[in-house]
Phi, psi and omega in degrees: 000113183274140179215077191265340188280315182199165179267115178272148178257131180242128173264121181252119182243114180201138182277355177262116184299322181299317179294318179301315182295316182295313182290328176301312180297314182299311185287324177296319178297328180282356175105012180259153169272127188244130172251143185242143174216138185270352179203171184295321179299311179296321180299317181292320178297319178295320178300314180298323184280322190255340181051061180292160179283322185228142175240129173245119185226142173293146183278334179239117179213157173297151180073232178287118178282173184299319182291319177297320177297317177303312182297319180294319179295316182294330177294325182272320186220084183301335184275352180293133178276123181240122179250131184262142172254128185221154173275167182297333181274003184249029185296327178297319178293324179297315178296320179298322180297326177295327178294334177264022172071033167295145182286325186189171170220147177235148187257151175277148352293143188282124176271132184299325179293319179295318177299315180300316181295317182295316180292321179299318178299319179296317179296318179299317179297317179297321180297315179296316180297324178294321177294320177299317179297322178297316177302312183294320179297316179298318180294319179295325177296318177298316181298313181296319181296312183287332178298324179291337183267356179297140182306140184298338180284350179296128184288150179297327180296316180295321178299314180299318179294322179296314180297318180297314179294321180295323177300320179297317179298315181297320178297321177298317180296316179299319177297320178296320178295320178296318179297317180292325179293325178295316180294320175300318180298317179295323178295320178294313184296320184260004183051046183256108184296324181299316177296319180299314180296314181296316180297319180292321178298318177296318180299314179298320180299320180286327174295322176299321179296320177298316179299313181297319179297319179298316179295320178297321177299316180298316179298317184293325186267005179301146180300145184280069180221085181300141175267092190280141171202159180283128177221161168285126184299340178288338190300306181295325179293318180296320179298318180297314181297318179298320182290321188262000182298318182294320177297316180298318179297319180298323180269008180058045177247129178279118179245129185226143177247131176243091188284165173290129186283324186276156176283126184203152175232156182221146181266105182213170168274104188300315181297321181292316179295323175302316180301317180296311181297319179300316179299314182295320182288318178295322175299319179295318177298317178298320181296321178294317179295318181296324181300317179292325179295320182287315184283334182077007180237158179262122178237165176291119184254135185222140169229121181244135178242123181246137171244119189224161171248128176233103183056240182263027181235144164262131184240128171254124177242133177240116185241134176225161175248041184274211188290330182072179182230149175278174186295328181297317179289316182301323185293338184238014191300320181252008181257341184224159171290111186210146173226141176261009186257011181064224183286350181281337185255159176258342179087359183269342189304303184288327176296319177295318179300314180296320179300316180297315181293322176299320179296333178269012181057033182255194181224151174230127185231160177201157171225141181207143175228132182304125178084354184242338178122184184219156171229121175249139179226135172242134183243128183236130181294145180289327181288154179304144180279131175262107184271342182081004181233129180247000000 
């Protein structure tokens, strides 16, 4: 049994001295630090004092039995791995122990290979959980850092809603990581390549979600100082369409650009406006794709992008005939941290878009009907933006 990363501590609780001695030798030889207890009371006191990583306990002992010890440990430390030792006649108790979140059980007489496999599984689970915690800790550090940099004008209500929505996204990611780690564990245990591939693909997908969420956080928390320059208003829209045309074609969605015909320039942060248009167009593509998934039928799907001049405004309109939104979602779309994409979305896209347009002293408007599609429009003033910051 290899244990190269760190030395794990195992608390062994059993009222039979012979079993304690044999398992002590076996586990110490395998590279673990072993603590011994002859009964449940002593075992619980040792657990409180030493905080071992893994507990191996007999299921039947004088005083505090194995299941009671398991329950007490889980109340204090839910993440501690507890392995039960049981006799062949105690299978009902063994199954009951699993209901109280025992990691595994091994039967007497104890086979060294079975013990090794059970402990290895516990170590693998702890390793995966530690990596997940590391991912979550890193993400929380980014959130805390960027939260301090949010503009002071951001209302406390919006901050609270953002944190609440972000918590939901993080919980979804954590749940996905746990699910993928379980499938990986099953693949390792059963030497099943299909499970290994599926579990790893799920793991990569959730790591991608963490990456995307971090990038969205960075975009959202960028300082409110647009890098202004003169551009042709068609330029960011044309770049978005060129980038997303292959995706639209793959999904059999017709994407069309209707550029501004006259020669005109506008003072904007080109990258920021590109981000807004990209968000609106990708949302439109997702809405068209979702409509077919929900209806189960194939319809002509369209996303149209218009660049227009209306008086002293440049207007970008993104129109789709996708799934649309109901009134409940529409009413809070720019007021709360919200995503209509389930676990696929982070909820930052439209909030970031509105923030960018606000920084440009512009407006963002939309109309949507459930089952019929949506139209989003952003209006940007033609005159240079005065940010008040040099």
